[in-house]
N, C-alpha and C positions, 0 to 999 in steps of 0.2 A: 956790715954781711962779716967782718971778724968777729966782731962784738957777739952775734949770735952764732957763728962757730965756734965762739969758745963757750958759749954757754951751752951748746950741743957737748960736746967735748965734756965739762966738767960734769951734766948731769949723767952722760954716760958710765964715766970712770967711778961715779957712785953707784951705781947701779952692779957696776960689774965689782967695783969689789966688795960690794953688802953680799952677794951672792958664791954660791960655791959653783964650783967649775965643771959640773954636772948634777945631770937629777934638778929636783924643783930650784934648787937656787938658781940653777944656769940658764933653766925656762924662765924666771921671774926676771932676770937680767936681762933675756933677751927680750920679754916683754916692753922693760923700761927703755931699754933701748929704740927698739919698735916706736913707742908712744912720743919718746922725745923728738926723734926724727921727724914724725909726723906735724907735731906740733910746731917744731922750726920748720917746716914745709912751710906750713898754711902762714906762720909770720912773717917769712918774707915773700909768700904770693902777693900778700895785703901790703907790706911795705914799700913793694913796687908799686903801688896803682894807688895815682889820686882820689881816685874815688873808682866805687862800686856801689850798681844796683841790680836788684832783685828781685823779681814778681813773690808774695808769701803767702801763705796762710798758717793762720793760728788756732789752735786751742788753749783755751785757757779753763781751767777748772778750779772750782773753788769751792774743797769739801763744809768748810764751815758754812756757807752758804748754799750749798748744793745745789751749786750752779757749774753749768759745760754747755761752755759757749764758743763758737767757730765764727773767727772773721776770716778778711783778704784784704790785699793791697801790693804795695808797693814799699819797697826798702832801699834808701841810699844811705851811703857814709862817704862822707869826704875829710879825707885828712888836714891837720892833725885833730880837730875835737868837733866836727858837724856829723849828724844823723838825722835821720826822719822815718819814722813807720808814718804812711799816710793810708787811713783805709778806704776801701771802696763798700767793702762790706763789715760791717757796716758806715756806711760813708758818712766822713767829714772826722771819723774817730780821728785819730793823730798824737803823736808822740815826736815831740822835735827839742834836738839838742841845738842850738846854737852856738854853741861857744863856753856862753857866760850861763846861760840856764837850761834846763830841762825840764818843758811844757807837754802837759798831760792835759789832752781834751780831750772828754767823749760826750759829743754832745746826744747821741742816742741813750746816756743814761739821764744826763742832764746838763741841758746847754745853757745854764747858770753858771757853772764852776769850770774852773780852770786849779791845776794842778801844778804849782811850780817848784824846781828845785835847783840849788846851786850844783852847777853843771858837775864840780868836781866831787859832790857827796851823794848824787844821784842816787837812787835805789832801780833796782830791777836789773841790770846787765842791758840794756836796751840795745850800747853799740858795739854791738858782738864782735866787733872784727881786732878793735882797740883795748875793749875789756879784758877780751878773753887770749889775744895771741901776742897782743903787744908786750913783753917784759914777762911773760906767761912763767917762765920757771920760778920766778921768786914769789908769784901770788897765789902758785896752783900744786898741788900735789896730784900728780897726773896717771891713771892705770888706763890702758888700754882692754878695754872691755869685749871684743871679737869684732866681727863684719858683720853690714847690714846693707839692705840694698833699702835707699830711700829716694822717692821722685823718680821713679826708672834708673839710680844711680847706684856704683858698688860703692862702699863707703866703711869706714873704721869707726867706731865708736869709741870714744875716749871720754870718761868721768876727769873731771875737775872739780877739787875739796879745797876752797879758801883758806892759805893759810893763817889772815887775820880773819877778821870780821865783816860779815859783810851781810846785806840782806835776805841773803839764801844760802841754804845750806848746802847746796853742789847744784854743778851745770854740768850738763851731759852735751858734747858736740858731736856731729856724725861728719865726718872729713874724709873727701875724695883722695886718693892715692897721689895725686898731680896737688896738694892743697888746698884745693877748695870746699871751703864751709857750705853744706847741703841742710847742714839742721841743727834747733838749739832747742836743748831744753830746760829750764833754769827751774830749781826746787826751792821752793822758798821756804822759810821758817816756821809758817803757820799753815803749811799741808798745801798749798795752790802751785800748783805746776803749768806751767806757760810752755808750751810747745810750736815752737816757729819755725816753720818747715819751708829753704829755698828754693823755689822752681825753676829759677835761673839764675843766669850769673854772669851780668855784664861789666866785665874789668876797664872797662875803656868807655864806660857813661860821664857823660855833662851833664850833670842835674842842672838846671837853674840856679842860682842864688837863690830865689826865691822858698824853693825847695827846704831851707834850711832856715823859714823864717816865719815866726808867728805872733801873730796882732789877738791878742783876746780879744772878743766881741764887745761891745759896748754893752755895760751894765752888767756884766762876769762877775762874779764875784770870783777873786785870785786867794787861793790857800796855798799858805808857804811861803820860803822866800824870807 
């Protein structure tokens, strides 16, 4: 908690030092301070939770292929490095991070193909809480973009621009005042956009160990790793 507080003080001090005491500079400083406070609140919220689960809907647009797809399922994450998105629509599709590998399997597209990436450098930013809130100040430039209602909840919209190279250009997160994440939009370098809306937030969830395990089907071709 002391580390997060120090980061927050540093971010706020930098924002205040860069701005003027009144006018546009003061407004920008206040916005930066509010953004930092909200990111810290979200980081603390999920740092204190051993695991979190939520039902989700996902919309994926791929302009290069002229595709616009919608899916649904359940997402769970478990500290320090486990997560899984398991789809009910399309049934059987999944992305699983087991701590060593990130597996992506989309039988709705190709039941004989499995994608595998080392967890330390997996693309896509699927592990929402660890990816976007843990150590956020060192990883992102954050801008508060305004208020918006998501899934019937009042949220603040924040744009996160990576300070170092990633597979995406920017991420937008929608966070409630108490730090609960409600929506994520990942803007890829190739123009694709993936928006995941979290329609619930079970902070006391206890997903079974098998939730974070994936075994490729017999005969599947594993790509990557």
